[in-house]
N, C-alpha and C positions, 0 to 999 in steps of 0.2 A: 505494498500500499505505499500510494506515495502522499506525501506529507507536509503542507507549505504552512509557514505561522506569517502574520499576519500584523508586524504590532512597534507602536513606536518606542514602547519603553524600554530601553535596550532590558535591564534585572528582569520585569514580567513577560518578553519575550526567551526570558533563557532558562528562568525557570520551568515555564507551562515547556521547556525544549529537555528538561530534569523529566519532567516527568512522564511526557511521553518514552521516552529512552523503558526507563522503570518499567515501562508497561511492552517494551518490545517493539516499537512504532517507534522507525529513526525521521528524524526532520530533511528534508532533501536541502532544504532551505528558510534564512528568513528574510525577511521584506519590511525597510520599516517607516517608508511617505509610500501618499496616491504616489507620483512620481517615478521612485523607482520602481514598484508595483506594477506599473504599465509597462514598462522596456520591459523587465521581465518577463512580466507574460505573452509580449508583441515576440517572444526570443526561444521562447525556451514551451517544451510540450505541457500542458497544463494540470498538475495533478487528480488526486480522486477523492482530496477533500485541504480544504483550508480552513486555518483557523484566524480568526477574521476581527479585529480592533475596530472599532465604528470608528473613532474619532480616534486623527490621524495626524501628523505634527503637519500636514499641510497639506488638512482639506478632511472629510467627510472622508468614509473607506468607499462608498457606494460611488463617487466619483471614477473609482474603478473602474467601473463597469456599466461608464456611458461609454469610454474608447475602446475597453476591450473584451468581446463575446464569453466568458469565461462558465463554462461546463460541471467548474467543479462541482462537486457536495461542500455545504459551511455550515460552518461549526461559529459564531456572534461569540465571541470573547467582549463583554462591555460593563461599566460602572454604572452604567443606566439600572433605575430601581428599575420595582417592581411596577409599578402603575406605566413607564414606558416599554417595557416589556409585555402589555399589550400584542403590540405590532408583530412580532415573534409568534406572539399565541397562534392570531390573526393569518399569517403563512408559513403556520404550519414550520420552523423553523425553528433546529434546533439553539444555545444558548451557553454563555458559560459568566454566570456573572461573576465578576475581581472581589478579593483576591480567590481565584480559581480550587474548587475541593477537589480533591484526586475521588471521592464519590461522586462525582457528579459526573466525570471528568470519562471515567469508566463508562458510566449509563448515557454520557452524549454517543460514545465514541458505538457504545450497541445497537445503538439508536439508528448510525448512520449504514454500522456492518446487514440491520436488517433490510434496511432503505436497500441498498444493494445488491441483497440478495433479491432481494423479491423487481430487480430492478427498476423500481419506482425512481420518479424524477419528480423533486418538488420543483414549480413554476414559480420562482419569488419575483413579485414585483417590486423592487426595490425603492421605485418614485414613492408608493403608498409606504412602506415602511418610511423614510428619510419625513414624511409628511405627516405622521404618529409619533415620530421622533420627535420632532423639532416642537410639535404641538407640547406634548407630553413634557418635554423640557424649559418650555418657557415658564420663567418666572414669573409669581403675584405678587401684583403688582398691588398697591391702596385701595380703594373702591370707595373709599369716604375717611374723611377724616373728623372730631369731636373736639370741640373747644366749648370751657365755660365758662355761660354764659350769668353772674352775679351765681345764684347757690342751682345754676339748671345745667344740662350737659344739653349742649343743639349739639346732631347732625350734617353733616354739605358732603350730600357727595360730589365725587371727584367732577365730575360734565356740569356743577354748577361752581367751580372754580374758577373766577380769570387766573390767576397770578398768587405768585408767592412772594414773601418781600423781609427783607430784614433792614431794622428801625430803630433806630437808639439801643441795642445789642437786644432787641425782639425781632422775632418772627414772626411772618404775620401772613396771615391765609383771605383773597378779597374774592370776593362772589357775584356774581350775574349778579347782584342786586343792589352792586356800589357795597359794599356795607365788604368793612374787615374787621381780624377778629386773630386777637394773639393765640399764637398757638407754643406749647411744651416742646420744642422743637429745636431745630438750628436748619440751615440749608442745604448744609453739608448730610446733617440726618436723611434728610429725604433724597438723598440719591439712590440709595436704595427701595426707597418708597413709590417714585412716581415713575409712568408704564414713557420711554423715552421718545414714542411713538408721538406722545403727548404734547409735553412737557419737555421746555427745554429751557436751557441755564445760562440766559444772554448772556450773565454778569453774576459777579461775587455779589449781587445787591437782588436781581430777581431770576425767577421759574416763571414763564409764559408759556398757558396755555393756547397752541395752536389754531385751537374753537375761538378764540377767546381777541384774535387779532384782526383792529379792522381798516389799518393804514400803516404802510413803512413808508418813511423817507430818509432821504440821504443827511447825513450830519459829519458837523464836523473831523478832521482827523480819520477819514473813512469810514467813519461807521452807520452805522443804524438808529431813528431813532423809530420804535414802535409805541403805536397808537389804537388801545383796548379797549374796547367799547366801553365800558364801567369802570375806569379807573382811571384817574386826573391828578393822585394824588404828589406823584412828584415823575420827574422824565424816565421813562424805559429805554436805556439805551442798550444796544450791543456791543459787549466791547467791542474792542478791531481786533483782539485778536481768535477772535470768536466767527467775525462775520462770513471768514465760508464755513464753515462746517455751520453756520444758522440757514443761510442758503441751499445748502446740500440736506439740512435737516425738512426745509420746505418743501422741495421737490416731492 
């Protein structure tokens, strides 16, 4: 049985190779990137079985199959959680969750041998797997913020917030109703809470919601001034070093 390992983490690749050696299975070669794998497949007979990591140093391993028609059986090795692994179950693909367990490795090899014996081939829809994994791995962003108003707590859905800004050492959210509320956080702490497709940090003082932008005007020193629908307290200026990224964000 000819086996290759495609894995960008060399210690992980060597560990899997040693595990296979102990099971009497010799690894023909180890590849570590999408580019290296494409070149290898184009000039070598394809193996019976590939142990394939999903995330390689230069991209997703699925990109290999955009360039090469690989007919080998595949066992994925992955650090994705159980939720993301629904993709493999839906496509009848075997997988090993890192760090690889010896018992699970043996079971995966047995499953491969059964398919081989029955001469069954599993049709892999790599685009479907890729989409499922991307959706499953997408981080969760805050959908609402709570603020204290007197003795009460008010909730504001993220779509009702035009911007976040800092002023006098405080951090505020400003709503599309034209009101500002003090938050118990900082703009830096919002970096992981806000969806980057919806909010952009235009300067040290402001995060703006793309849906709240009314107008954009050229400003001094190659900067931009943003006009929001319901915020007029301060000028909202895109810092010069962020103008290029801001324009790309708008596209």
